[in-house]
N, C-alpha and C positions, 0 to 999 in steps of 0.2 A: 766312594770317590766323590768328594763334593765340587760340582761344576756349576758355573753360571751357564743358565740353559738358553740355547738359542732355538726358537721354534719357527717351523714354517706353518704358521696358522692361517686359515682361510681369510680372515680378515685384516691381517696386519702386515701382509707383504705384497710386492708388486706382482702382477699376474704372471710374468715370466718366470718368477720364482717358484710359484706353484706348478707351472708346467714343467719346470726343470725337475722338480721332485717326482711328478707323477711319471715322467719319462723314466726316471732311474727305477721307481717301482715297477713299471711294466717290464723293463728289461729284466730286472732280478727275478720277477714273478715266472719268467720264461723257464726258470731252472728248479721250480718248486714242485711240479706235479710228481706225485707218488713218493714223495721225500718228507723226512721229518726235518722241520725248518726252525732254525733260531733266528729271531729278528732282534738284534741288540740295539738299545738306544731308539726304541720304537715311537717315542714321541706320541702323537695323537692317535697313532694306531692305523692310520690309513694305509701305509705300506703293508702291515701286518695283515690287514684285511684283504688286499690284493693278493697276497701269497697264499692265504687259505682259499680264496676264490679261484685260484689258478690250480686247485687240485692237490695241495699239500696234504699229506696224511695228518699231520699235526703241525701247527705253528706256535712256538713257545715265544712270546713277545716280553721283552724285559725293557725296563727303564728305571733310572735311579730317581725318578721324581714321582712320588706317590699321588700327586694330584692328576698328572698326566696319565698314570696307569689306571686310576679310578674313572677318568673321563673316557678313556679309550674303552674299557671294559663295559661301560654304559651305552656306549655307541655301536659296538660291534658284538653280535651275540652268535657267531658261527660255533658249531659243535667242534670244529677242528681248530679252534682258535682259543689261547690261553694267554692272559696277561698277568704279570707279576712284577713286583719292585726288586731290582737286584742291581748290583755293581758290576760294570762291564769286566772287571778284573777278577771277579770271583762269583761266577754264576752258580746257582743252586742246583747243579746237575752233575751227574756222574760223568767219569770219563767215557769218551767214544758214544756220545748221546745222539749227535745229529748227522744227518747227511749233507745239509745245506746251512751255512752260517751266512746271514746278510747283515751287514752294517754300513748304512749309507751316511756320508757326511758326520762321521763320528771320530775317526782317528786324529783329526786336527784339534779336537777339544781336549783330548786326554793328556795328562801331565807324563804318563808312563805308557808309552805305546809299546814297549816291549812287554810289559806285564800283560796288556790287552791281547797281544798276538800269542803270547804263551797259552792264555786262556782259551784263545779260539782253537788253536792246535789241540789242546787237550780235550774240548768237548766234541771235536769233530771225528768221525769214524775214519779209518785209513783211507778209503776212497771219497772222502768228502770234498766239498767245494766251498770256497770262502769268496763272496762278493762283496766288495767294498768300494767306495768312492771317496774322494777328496778333491778340493779346489788345487788347481795347478798354479803353483807360486810364480812360474814364469809369466803367467797371464795376469794372475790377481794381485801381485805385488812385485813388478818387475824390478830388477836390481837388488832385491834383498836376498839374504842367505838364510839357511835353516835356522840359524841362531838369532835372526831378527824377529823381534816380536811383530805378529801380524797386525795389519791396520785394523782388522776386524777384532773388537775387544772380547769376543767370545772364543777365539782361537788361540791355542797355546802355540802351535807352530803350523807352517804350510810347508808342503814338500814340491820339489821340482820333479818332473817325470823320472829322470835317473835315480834320484833320491828314494821315491816311492817304490819303484821296482826293485832297487837294492834292498830296501827294508823287507819288503814281503819276500823276497827270495831266500831270506835267512830262514824262513818258516815254511815255504812251499817250494816243491820241486818244480812246479809249473805256474808261471804267471803270464796270463794273456791280458794285453792292456787295450782298452776301449777308450774312445773319447766322447765328450759332449760339448757343443758350442764351439766349433772350430773357428780359429780367428785367422784373419787374412795374414798374408807374409808381411805386407807393409805395416800393418799395425803392430804385430810382434816386434818387428825390428825397431819401430819408433818408439814403443813403450819401453823396450829393453834399454835404448839408449837414454831415455828420460830417467829412467830409474837409476842407472848408472852414474850418469854424468850430472843430472839435475836434481831430481827429487823422486823418491819411490812414491810418495803421496801424489805428486802430480800425475804420474802414470796411472795410479789408482783412480784419480778423479777423471782422467780421460776415459778410462774404462767404463765409468759410470754414466758419463755423458753419451757415450756411443750407445748406451742400453736405452735411452730415452724412446727411440722410435718404437721399441717394443710395447709401449703403452698402447700404440695404435694398432701395431701388428700382433695379435694374440693368437698365434698358431702353435699348438702343442707339438706338431710334428717337426718344427724347426729345431726342438730341442731334443731330439732322438739321440739316444746312445748309440754309436756307430763304431765299427772296427777303426783302429788308428791308422791313418794314413802315414806312410813314411814321410818325414820331415814336417808333418803337421803339428800345430799346437793348438791344444784344447783347453777351455776354461776349466772343465773338470775332467778328472782322470777316473776312470771305473776299470777296476780290475777283477778278473775271474781267476782264481787261484785254486790249483789241485795239488794232489800228492803232498798232503800235509806230513811234515817231518816229526818223527819221533822226538819228544822233548830233550833226550839225551844227545840228539845230533844237531840241535839247533845252535847256530853261532851267535854269541852274545852281542 
């Protein structure tokens, strides 16, 4: 699957983006102990290293970028961590290989999300867990629809919370939703009004301006992944999915 790659590298992103990624890695690592883990779209390998350090039996880390895989393999040398080049829709693994499948900030990049999720279900064991995250379009591009091309040039589509839950529910019997970076009610209402009535990009720029104070306040803890509060809107959605459905029972 040929994709334009977006990377959260240490030198090329704002500090809060690194903290956001680290918070997601730490959250996902909490499920890794004693389990065989797949990290799909592993990027520079930092997340995979977190999962291996958290006590995974084995971490199988994949990315479609050979340079990223080579770099990650040279940086991280744990005995329970392996890196390889692979397509997210066709992993070089047998059926029912893993207990835990982690793929953070991936699904919004993929032209065929259904092929990706079918592959997730295929390689997970019957009692397996899928942890994934994605931007929440209600916050990142207010007023847009699922068919709107995201303002981020690296993304194919972005999901609202109901769309994300509905999609994952086709492949898993249990979907628990968490959030990251909760937005205030006044901001969510204002951004939504701007996106619908004026301009989606104006709402995007407002969100970017409101992030500028984070250059001064650099606290990793403010980006923690937390249980979703009723009625809350979060910049990123993080799902923990269980009870993978057999391929024959999946709704297209």
